[in-house]
C-alpha positions as CSV (number, residue, x, y, z in Angstrom):
1,M,-36.2,10.2,24.3
2,V,-32.6,10.1,23.2
3,N,-29.6,7.8,22.2
4,E,-26.8,6.5,22.8
5,Y,-24.6,10.5,22.3
6,K,-27.7,12.3,23.2
7,I,-27.7,11.3,26.5
8,I,-26.7,14.2,29.7
9,S,-24.4,15.6,27.1
10,I,-21.9,16.8,29.7
11,V,-21.8,13.1,31.2
12,I,-20.3,12.0,28.1
13,V,-18.2,15.1,26.8
14,S,-16.8,14.9,30.2
15,L,-15.9,11.5,29.7
16,I,-14.3,12.2,26.6
17,F,-12.3,15.5,27.5
18,V,-11.1,14.3,31.0
19,V,-9.0,11.2,29.0
20,A,-8.3,13.1,25.7
21,V,-6.1,16.0,28.1
22,L,-4.5,12.6,29.8
23,G,-3.2,11.9,26.5
24,N,-4.0,8.7,26.2
25,F,-5.5,8.5,22.7
26,T,-2.5,6.4,21.9
27,T,-2.4,2.6,19.2
28,A,-4.4,0.0,20.8
29,Q,-3.2,-2.8,22.3
30,D,-3.9,-6.4,21.1
31,V,-6.3,-5.7,18.6
32,N,-5.5,-8.0,16.1
33,D,-5.9,-11.2,18.2
34,T,-9.0,-12.7,17.5
35,N,-7.6,-15.2,15.9
36,N,-5.3,-16.7,18.3
37,T,-5.9,-18.9,20.8
38,S,-4.3,-19.3,23.8
39,T,-4.0,-23.0,25.5
40,N,-2.9,-21.6,28.9
41,T,-5.4,-22.4,31.6
42,T,-5.6,-20.5,34.6
43,N,-7.7,-21.1,38.0
44,V,-10.5,-18.2,38.5
45,S,-8.2,-17.0,41.5
46,Y,-11.1,-15.1,43.6
47,N,-14.9,-15.1,43.4
48,L,-15.9,-13.4,40.4
49,S,-19.8,-13.9,41.2
50,S,-18.5,-12.0,44.7
51,D,-17.4,-9.1,43.0
52,I,-19.4,-8.4,40.0
53,N,-22.4,-8.6,42.8
54,S,-20.5,-6.3,44.7
55,I,-20.9,-3.7,41.9
56,T,-24.4,-4.5,40.6
57,N,-26.1,-5.0,43.9
58,T,-25.6,-1.8,45.5
59,S,-28.1,0.5,46.8
60,Y,-28.0,3.2,44.6
61,Y,-29.2,0.3,41.9
62,N,-32.7,-1.0,44.1
63,Q,-34.4,0.3,41.8
64,S,-32.6,-0.7,38.4
65,T,-32.1,-4.2,37.1
66,W,-28.7,-5.7,35.4
67,G,-28.8,-8.1,32.8
68,I,-25.3,-10.1,32.4
69,L,-24.1,-12.7,30.5
70,V,-20.4,-13.5,29.8
71,E,-19.6,-17.2,28.1
72,D,-16.4,-18.8,26.5
73,M,-16.3,-18.3,23.4
74,D,-14.4,-21.4,22.2
75,T,-16.4,-24.0,24.4
76,G,-19.6,-22.0,25.4
77,E,-19.3,-22.5,29.2
78,I,-20.7,-19.7,31.1
79,I,-18.3,-17.9,33.0
80,F,-20.8,-15.3,34.9
81,E,-24.7,-15.0,34.4
82,K,-27.2,-12.8,35.9
83,N,-30.9,-12.5,34.4
84,S,-29.7,-13.4,31.2
85,E,-33.2,-14.6,29.6
86,Q,-34.7,-10.7,31.2
87,M,-35.6,-8.8,28.2
88,F,-33.7,-4.9,28.6
89,V,-34.7,-2.1,26.5
90,P,-30.9,-2.3,24.3
91,G,-30.3,1.2,23.2
92,S,-28.0,1.9,20.9
93,V,-26.4,-2.6,21.3
94,T,-29.3,-2.9,18.5
95,K,-27.0,-2.1,15.9
96,I,-25.4,-5.2,16.0
97,F,-27.5,-7.5,15.0
98,I,-29.0,-5.6,11.6
99,C,-25.4,-5.0,10.8
100,A,-24.8,-8.6,11.1
101,A,-27.9,-9.3,9.2
102,A,-26.9,-6.9,6.4
103,L,-22.9,-8.0,6.3
104,N,-25.1,-11.7,6.0
105,A,-26.3,-10.9,3.4
106,Y,-24.0,-8.4,1.3
107,G,-21.2,-9.7,2.0
108,P,-18.0,-7.5,3.8
109,D,-16.8,-7.3,0.7
110,Y,-19.5,-6.1,-1.4
111,K,-19.3,-2.7,-3.7
112,F,-22.2,-0.3,-4.2
113,E,-22.4,0.8,-8.1
114,T,-24.4,4.2,-8.7
115,P,-24.7,4.5,-12.5
116,V,-25.7,7.5,-14.8
117,Y,-28.0,7.1,-17.9
118,Y,-29.5,9.7,-20.4
119,T,-32.7,8.8,-22.1
120,G,-33.3,10.7,-25.3
121,D,-31.1,12.0,-28.2
122,L,-27.5,12.7,-27.7
123,D,-26.5,14.5,-30.9
124,D,-22.9,14.7,-32.1
125,E,-22.6,18.1,-30.5
126,G,-23.0,16.9,-26.8
127,A,-26.6,18.3,-26.8
128,L,-28.8,15.8,-25.2
129,K,-32.7,16.6,-26.2
130,G,-33.7,13.7,-23.1
131,N,-32.9,13.4,-19.7
132,L,-30.1,12.4,-17.0
133,V,-30.7,10.2,-14.4
134,L,-28.8,9.0,-11.6
135,V,-30.0,5.5,-10.2
136,A,-30.2,5.9,-6.3
137,S,-28.1,2.4,-5.3
138,G,-28.5,2.9,-1.6
139,D,-24.8,3.9,-1.1
140,P,-25.0,5.7,2.1
141,T,-21.8,8.0,1.9
142,M,-21.1,8.1,-2.1
143,N,-17.2,8.4,-1.4
144,G,-18.4,11.8,0.7
145,R,-16.1,9.9,3.4
146,N,-13.2,8.2,1.6
147,T,-9.5,8.8,2.2
148,P,-6.2,8.0,0.2
149,D,-6.1,4.8,1.9
150,N,-9.5,3.9,0.7
151,K,-10.9,3.5,4.2
152,I,-14.6,5.4,5.4
153,N,-13.4,8.5,7.8
154,F,-15.2,9.2,10.6
155,T,-14.6,11.3,14.0
156,N,-15.3,9.9,17.4
157,L,-17.9,12.4,17.9
158,D,-20.3,11.8,14.4
159,H,-21.6,15.4,13.2
160,G,-25.0,13.3,13.6
161,D,-24.5,14.1,16.9
162,A,-23.8,17.6,16.7
163,N,-27.1,19.1,17.8
164,A,-27.1,17.3,21.2
165,I,-23.7,17.8,22.1
166,D,-20.7,19.4,22.0
167,G,-17.0,18.6,20.5
168,V,-18.4,17.3,17.1
169,T,-15.7,17.6,14.5
170,L,-16.2,17.1,11.0
171,T,-14.4,14.9,8.7
172,P,-12.5,17.1,6.5
173,E,-13.2,15.0,3.2
174,N,-15.3,16.3,0.2
175,H,-18.8,15.5,0.8
176,L,-19.2,16.1,-2.8
177,S,-16.9,13.8,-4.3
178,G,-18.8,11.4,-5.4
179,L,-20.8,13.6,-7.6
180,D,-18.4,15.0,-8.7
181,E,-16.8,12.4,-10.1
182,L,-19.7,11.5,-11.6
183,A,-20.1,14.5,-13.0
184,R,-16.7,14.5,-14.1
185,Q,-17.5,10.9,-16.2
186,V,-20.2,12.5,-17.5
187,K,-18.4,15.3,-19.3
188,A,-15.5,12.8,-20.6
189,S,-18.9,11.0,-22.4
190,G,-19.3,14.0,-24.3
191,I,-22.2,15.2,-23.2
192,K,-22.1,19.2,-23.0
193,R,-25.6,20.2,-22.4
194,I,-28.6,19.1,-21.2
195,D,-31.9,20.0,-22.3
196,G,-33.6,18.0,-20.6
197,N,-34.1,17.6,-17.0
198,V,-32.0,15.8,-14.3
199,I,-33.8,13.0,-12.4
200,I,-32.7,11.3,-9.2
201,D,-34.6,8.1,-9.7
202,D,-34.9,6.3,-5.8
203,R,-36.8,3.7,-6.3
204,L,-34.7,1.0,-4.7
205,F,-36.5,1.1,-2.1
206,E,-39.5,3.2,-0.1
207,T,-38.6,6.9,1.1
208,V,-39.7,7.0,4.4
209,A,-39.2,9.4,7.9
210,S,-37.2,6.8,10.2
211,P,-39.1,5.3,13.1
212,T,-38.2,8.3,15.3
213,G,-38.7,10.7,12.8
214,E,-35.7,12.3,13.2
215,Y,-34.6,11.5,9.8
216,M,-35.7,10.2,6.0
217,I,-34.5,7.2,5.4
218,S,-33.7,7.2,1.4
219,P,-31.6,5.4,-0.9
220,I,-30.0,8.5,-2.3
221,M,-27.4,10.4,0.7
222,I,-25.4,12.9,0.5
223,N,-22.9,13.7,3.5
224,D,-26.3,12.1,5.5
225,N,-28.5,14.6,4.3
226,L,-27.4,16.9,6.6
227,I,-26.1,20.4,6.2
228,D,-23.2,20.7,8.8
229,F,-22.7,24.4,10.3
230,E,-19.4,25.5,12.0
231,I,-19.9,28.5,14.0
232,S,-16.6,30.1,15.1
233,P,-17.3,33.5,17.6
234,G,-16.2,36.6,16.8
235,K,-15.2,40.1,19.3
236,V,-18.1,40.2,21.8
237,G,-21.1,41.9,20.5
238,E,-20.3,40.7,16.9
239,N,-21.8,38.3,15.1
240,A,-20.5,34.6,14.8
241,T,-18.9,33.7,11.7
242,V,-20.6,30.8,10.6
243,N,-19.4,28.0,7.8
244,W,-21.7,25.9,6.0
245,R,-21.1,22.5,4.1
246,P,-22.6,21.4,1.2
247,K,-22.9,25.0,-0.5
248,T,-26.1,25.2,-2.8
249,S,-28.6,27.8,-4.0
250,I,-31.4,25.8,-3.1
251,Y,-30.8,27.0,1.0
252,N,-30.6,30.2,2.1
253,V,-28.7,30.9,5.3
254,T,-28.7,33.4,8.0
255,S,-27.5,33.7,11.2
256,Q,-28.6,35.6,14.5
257,I,-25.3,34.1,16.3
258,V,-23.7,36.9,18.7
259,T,-20.3,36.7,20.5
260,V,-20.9,37.3,24.5
261,E,-18.7,37.5,27.3
262,S,-18.3,34.2,28.9
263,G,-21.0,31.4,29.7
264,K,-22.3,28.2,28.0
265,A,-23.3,28.1,23.9
266,N,-26.8,28.0,23.1
267,I,-27.4,27.7,19.5
268,T,-30.6,26.3,17.9
269,V,-31.3,26.0,14.0
270,N,-34.8,27.2,12.8
271,D,-36.3,26.0,9.2
272,H,-38.6,29.4,8.4
273,G,-39.6,27.1,5.0
274,N,-38.9,27.4,1.1
275,G,-35.2,26.9,2.1
276,K,-34.7,30.0,4.5
277,I,-32.8,28.3,7.4
278,V,-32.2,30.8,10.6
279,L,-29.3,29.7,12.7
280,K,-30.2,31.1,16.1
281,G,-28.1,32.1,20.0
282,Q,-24.8,32.5,21.3
283,I,-21.1,31.5,21.8
284,P,-18.9,32.4,24.3
285,A,-15.6,34.0,22.6
286,N,-13.4,31.9,24.0
287,S,-15.2,28.9,22.4
288,T,-13.9,26.2,20.5
289,P,-15.7,26.0,16.6
290,I,-18.8,24.7,17.5
291,I,-20.4,22.2,14.9
292,R,-24.6,21.8,14.3
293,T,-27.0,20.5,11.8
294,F,-30.0,20.5,9.8
295,T,-31.4,17.7,8.7
296,V,-33.1,17.4,5.0
297,R,-36.6,16.4,4.6
298,D,-36.2,15.9,1.0
299,P,-33.4,13.8,-0.4
300,S,-34.1,13.3,-3.9
301,N,-34.7,17.1,-4.2
302,F,-31.8,17.7,-2.5
303,A,-29.2,15.1,-4.2
304,R,-30.9,16.3,-7.8
305,S,-29.8,20.3,-6.9
306,L,-26.0,19.1,-5.9
307,F,-25.9,17.2,-9.1
308,I,-26.6,19.6,-10.9
309,E,-24.2,22.0,-9.7
310,A,-21.8,19.6,-9.7
311,L,-22.7,18.8,-13.7
312,K,-22.0,23.0,-14.0
313,R,-19.0,23.2,-12.2
314,E,-17.9,20.9,-15.3
315,G,-18.9,23.1,-17.6
316,I,-22.2,21.2,-18.8
317,T,-25.1,23.7,-19.5
318,V,-28.3,22.4,-17.6
319,T,-31.5,24.3,-19.0
320,S,-33.9,23.2,-16.2
321,S,-33.8,24.6,-12.9
322,V,-31.6,23.7,-9.9
323,K,-34.3,24.7,-7.1
324,A,-37.2,22.7,-9.0
325,D,-38.5,19.2,-7.5
326,N,-37.0,15.6,-8.7
327,H,-39.6,14.6,-11.3
328,L,-39.9,10.9,-10.8
329,E,-43.0,10.7,-12.6
330,L,-40.5,11.2,-16.7
331,L,-39.5,8.3,-16.6
332,N,-42.6,7.1,-17.2
333,N,-42.5,3.8,-15.2
334,T,-39.2,3.1,-16.7
335,T,-37.4,0.4,-14.2
336,T,-34.5,-0.2,-16.9
337,Y,-32.1,1.4,-18.9
338,E,-29.7,0.9,-22.4
339,E,-26.5,-0.1,-21.2
340,N,-25.0,2.0,-23.9
341,N,-26.5,4.9,-22.5
342,K,-24.6,4.5,-19.6
343,V,-22.7,7.5,-19.0
344,A,-20.8,7.2,-15.6
345,V,-20.6,5.0,-12.5
346,L,-19.8,5.4,-8.9
347,T,-18.1,2.5,-7.2
348,S,-18.0,2.3,-3.6
349,L,-15.5,1.1,-0.7
350,P,-16.1,-2.4,0.1
351,F,-19.3,-3.1,2.3
352,S,-17.2,-3.6,5.5
353,E,-16.7,-0.3,5.8
354,N,-19.8,1.4,6.0
355,I,-20.5,-1.1,8.8
356,K,-17.2,0.0,10.6
357,L,-18.4,3.3,10.4
358,I,-21.9,2.3,11.7
359,L,-20.6,0.7,14.9
360,K,-17.5,2.5,15.7
361,V,-19.5,5.8,15.7
362,N,-23.2,4.7,16.8
363,Q,-24.3,6.2,13.0
364,N,-27.8,6.0,13.6
365,Q,-29.3,6.8,10.2
366,Q,-26.9,4.7,8.4
367,A,-28.0,1.8,10.7
368,D,-31.8,2.2,9.6
369,T,-31.1,2.4,5.9
370,L,-29.7,-1.1,6.5
371,V,-32.9,-2.4,7.2
372,S,-34.3,-0.8,4.1
373,L,-31.0,-2.6,2.5
374,L,-32.2,-5.7,3.6
375,A,-35.4,-5.8,1.4
376,A,-34.1,-4.0,-1.4
377,K,-31.4,-7.4,-1.5
378,N,-34.8,-9.5,-1.4
379,G,-36.5,-7.5,-4.3
380,D,-38.6,-5.7,-1.8
381,K,-39.6,-2.1,-0.7
382,T,-40.3,-1.1,2.7
383,F,-38.8,-0.8,5.5
384,D,-40.9,-3.0,7.4
385,Q,-40.6,-6.2,4.7
386,G,-36.7,-5.1,5.8
387,M,-37.2,-6.0,9.5
388,A,-38.6,-9.3,8.8
389,L,-36.1,-10.2,7.0
390,E,-33.7,-9.5,9.6
391,G,-35.8,-11.4,11.8
392,S,-35.5,-14.3,9.4
393,F,-32.0,-13.8,9.4
394,L,-32.3,-14.1,13.4
395,N,-34.0,-17.1,13.4
396,K,-31.2,-18.8,11.2
397,A,-28.6,-17.8,14.1
398,G,-30.3,-19.7,16.4
399,V,-31.3,-16.3,18.5
400,N,-34.6,-17.1,20.9
401,S,-37.1,-15.4,19.2
402,D,-39.6,-15.1,22.5
403,S,-36.7,-12.8,24.4
404,I,-36.2,-10.0,21.9
405,A,-38.5,-7.2,20.0
406,L,-37.1,-5.0,17.5
407,S,-38.8,-1.8,15.4
408,D,-35.7,-0.5,14.0
409,G,-32.3,-0.6,13.4
410,R,-30.5,1.8,15.4
411,G,-32.0,1.4,18.8
412,G,-34.3,4.2,20.1
413,S,-38.1,2.5,18.6
414,P,-40.3,2.3,22.5
415,S,-40.8,-1.6,21.8
416,D,-37.2,-2.4,21.2
417,R,-36.0,-4.6,24.0
418,I,-33.6,-7.7,23.7
419,S,-31.5,-9.9,26.6
420,P,-28.3,-10.9,27.1
421,Q,-29.0,-14.2,25.9
422,T,-30.6,-12.8,22.7
423,T,-27.1,-10.8,22.7
424,N,-24.6,-13.4,23.4
425,Q,-26.8,-15.9,20.7
426,L,-26.1,-13.4,17.9
427,L,-22.3,-12.7,18.8
428,K,-21.8,-16.7,18.7
429,Y,-23.1,-17.2,15.6
430,V,-21.3,-14.0,13.9
431,S,-18.2,-15.1,15.8
432,Q,-18.4,-18.6,13.1
433,Q,-19.1,-17.1,10.0
434,S,-16.6,-15.8,7.0
435,Y,-17.3,-12.0,7.3
436,F,-16.1,-12.6,11.3
437,Q,-13.1,-10.6,11.3
438,N,-14.7,-7.5,9.2
439,F,-17.8,-7.3,12.0
440,Y,-15.3,-7.5,15.0
441,D,-12.7,-5.1,13.2
442,S,-15.9,-2.4,12.8
443,L,-16.7,-2.8,16.9
444,P,-15.5,-0.2,18.6
445,I,-12.3,-0.6,21.0
446,M,-12.0,0.1,24.9
447,G,-10.6,3.2,25.4
448,Y,-9.3,3.6,22.2
449,D,-11.9,5.1,19.2
450,G,-15.5,5.1,18.4
451,T,-17.7,5.1,20.9
452,L,-15.5,3.8,23.4
453,S,-12.8,6.4,23.0
454,G,-11.4,7.8,26.4
455,I,-13.9,5.4,28.4
456,V,-10.4,3.9,30.0
457,N,-7.2,5.2,29.9
458,N,-4.5,3.6,28.3
459,S,-3.6,2.4,32.3
460,S,-6.5,0.3,32.3
461,S,-6.4,-3.4,32.4
462,I,-9.2,-3.7,29.8
463,Y,-8.0,-1.2,27.5
464,G,-7.5,-2.3,23.9
465,K,-8.8,-5.9,25.0
466,V,-12.8,-5.2,24.8
467,R,-14.6,-4.7,20.9
468,A,-18.2,-3.5,21.4
469,K,-20.9,-2.2,21.0
470,T,-22.2,0.5,23.2
471,G,-26.0,2.1,23.6
472,T,-27.2,4.4,26.3
473,T,-31.1,5.8,26.0
474,L,-31.8,8.4,28.5
475,S,-35.5,10.5,28.9
476,D,-36.0,13.4,31.7
477,D,-37.9,13.1,34.6
478,K,-39.8,15.9,35.2
479,L,-41.5,15.2,38.6
480,Y,-38.1,15.8,39.9
481,D,-36.5,17.6,37.3
482,R,-33.6,14.6,36.7
483,G,-33.0,12.2,33.9
484,I,-33.6,8.3,34.1
485,L,-31.0,6.1,32.4
486,L,-33.6,3.9,30.7
487,S,-30.5,1.8,29.4
488,K,-27.0,1.7,29.6
489,S,-25.1,-1.3,27.7
490,L,-22.0,-2.9,26.6
491,A,-21.9,-6.2,24.3
492,G,-19.4,-7.6,21.9
493,Y,-16.1,-9.4,22.8
494,M,-13.1,-10.1,25.6
495,T,-9.7,-11.0,25.4
496,T,-8.7,-12.1,29.2
497,K,-5.7,-12.1,31.0
498,S,-4.7,-15.5,30.3
499,G,-5.5,-14.8,26.7
500,K,-9.0,-16.7,26.9
501,K,-11.6,-15.5,24.3
502,L,-15.2,-14.5,26.0
503,I,-18.6,-12.9,24.4
504,I,-20.0,-10.5,27.1
505,S,-23.4,-8.9,27.3
506,I,-23.4,-6.7,29.6
507,F,-27.3,-4.3,30.1
508,V,-28.3,-2.0,33.3
509,N,-32.0,-0.5,32.8
510,N,-33.6,2.4,35.4
511,V,-31.3,4.1,36.9
512,P,-31.9,7.8,38.6
513,I,-29.4,10.5,37.9
514,D,-29.4,13.5,39.6
515,T,-26.2,14.8,38.6
516,V,-23.1,14.5,35.9
517,E,-21.2,12.0,38.6
518,Q,-24.2,9.9,38.7
519,G,-23.7,9.4,35.1
520,M,-20.5,8.6,34.5
521,S,-20.7,6.2,38.0
522,V,-22.9,3.3,35.8
523,Q,-19.8,3.3,32.9
524,N,-17.0,3.1,35.6
525,D,-18.8,-0.1,37.4
526,I,-19.5,-1.7,34.8
527,N,-15.9,-1.3,33.3
528,S,-15.4,-2.5,36.5
529,V,-17.4,-5.5,35.9
530,L,-15.5,-6.0,32.8
531,E,-12.1,-5.6,34.4
532,D,-13.2,-8.2,37.3
533,I,-13.8,-10.8,34.2
534,Y,-10.7,-9.9,32.6
535,Q,-8.5,-10.5,35.6
536,A,-10.7,-13.7,36.7
537,Y,-10.5,-15.9,33.7
């Protein structure tokens, strides 16, 4: 089972590329108008229910179920509802729940601080007879996406999805900038030689595999704990060119990718153990560069090695092996550090930037990390404790607990279910909180960016008028060699033609998919529903 972009990849890529060719990546209109209220009142010019039902009740959806709830954000008036109390597979719409809970707990202006301390003795010559300890704070990006104007950069197709689809591009920022900055500060503190060890203190919360098992949830994340490979074709019959990051001596990368005259790229990344990664497959000669990734399963060892290499680039001698494990036991259960022994600290951008990254491009790993960060904020350690705290927040928000069940932050666990009603209850609650503008600004803009980029062109009536999180969950039907769209969903806010503000949740579950066109048609039908609502109210 796959989520969001990880559906029939050609469907999503086709949607994005077709619109890109038409030149529709322009500035979205009316995207900063959430605080404007309209005094205009308009009569519904036609039967909205009839128009929506003419879309959702077609024979194509005979075996499928739609759930829709549309309400006025200011008055609470129900504009349209269909199966709004029924539970649906949510896909990545799940992310708005954990993002709201995390914003509520941390606040949009919170900044992660990742300090470095030394233990033992530091002599006048700069020789440390002890250990250098980086204390992981749970910072999801460690400044590896920071732009000069203090934003967290993203591409509409994130590298976390690179093994599922083509068309992914990498952000240009230095993904090791946080570690480099810490290393510079360590050098400035006077440390020239470390005769002990370098340790990553990752005890903020438990490092565990994600509920789907795809990646590790850890307090230390460098480049999302991924190794990126950019693969470019050579001449026909020659090996492809492979560039990778972050370069580190703990991994040995071998490429067996051959350039072919034509056809489709077919590239796999294979873990051969002991730090050996082998790339295999083919790439057509006319292909643009293709991104693939390798998932790091030992985040603390990875970060330790990269930090040692950063220290060495600053001219600091480190006697401990860069390839050694992270020896947490050397801390002897130490839980506090001498403030006078702090030699470096890395401060993140405001937390709202992390939320924007997660919601705009559907960053699965960081969404799950928020669950553990929620636990850490409460002094707890486990992912399950974080989920329980999310539940407490949702109770406070007035979300009906009878029609929601979640086992992760990202959306993807088999038990995940939510209703349009519970989704609107959350969105309504958030709209009344001090962090609403931060949340609203983090949602993808219809047609313009994130997971909604290219979904409609800039001539559409709803272009720039909807801010919403999307969700897609697809599985395969081996019986008839087709796909089954378990969920296609969208939840967020709309500014209508008359200027009214609406809260909207749309779900459709269990749609058989035989062709690319059918996959595209489901999203088109959701767009048509949105256009009807926009015009009518």
